[in-house]
N, C-alpha and C positions, 0 to 999 in steps of 0.2 A: 687417389683411386682406391688404394689399399685401405687407407684409413676410412674412407666412406663406408667401403664394404664391410669393415670391421664394424662400425657404429650402426648400420643396417642390421646386420647380424645380431649383434649384443642388445639391440634395441633401446639404445640411449647415445647420446653425444659422448665423445671421447675426451679426456683431459689432454693437454699438450702431450703428444707422443714423440719419441724420438727412437732412433734405430736401436737404443739398448732397453727400449720398454720392453718387459716381460709379458707375453701374452697371456699366459696362465695366471701367473701370480700377480701382476699390475692391472690386467683388465678383467680378469676373471673368465677368460675363454675356458671352455671344457671340452671334452670329447664329443657331446652332442652338437655343440656350436660350429665344431671345425666341418662339419659336412655342409651345413648352411653357409659357413663362410666360403667354402670352396666354389659352391655354386653361385653365389654372388660374385665372386671373383672373376670366374670364368665368363659369366654375363658380363661384368664391367670391362674386362680386359679382352673380350672376344677371343679367349683361347680355351683349349681344351688340355686339361691336367690329367696326366696318365696316374691313377691312383697308386700304381706299383713304384712310382718315383718319389712319393711323399714319404718323408721320414720325420720322426718326433723332433729332430735337430731343426728341421725347417720351421717349427713354431715355437722355437725358444724365445725369439725377440722379433719386435717389428722388422728390424734390419735384416734377420735371417730370412724372414717371409717375404720381404721385398725382393732380396737378392735370388731367391728361389723363383719367384714369379718372373723376374726379367731372364733368368735361364730358361723358364718354361716357354717364354714368350719369343725366345730366340735372340733376346738383346744383350749386349755386353754390359756388366754392371759398371758403374762408375766408379774410377780410382780415388782412393782418399779414404 
C-alpha cells in the first residue's frame, strides 16, 4: 500500500523499490509531494498521522517510512 500511495503521489509507476530506496534522491520526492503522500497514506491505511510526530528521518528511505507508518498504525515492525 505504501508503494501504491507513493506512485499515486508522484504520478508514475515506481521502479523496483526496497527498504533502502531513498525517497528524495531515488524517487524524487520533494517537500510539496510529502503533503500529498501523507493524505494518500492516511486514506489508504485508514489512519490519522499526527503532523507533530513526523520527522525528516521518517522520509529517508522506503523502509524508514514503512516503519513509521507501522508505528503510527499501532503495529509492531517485523524483525529482521
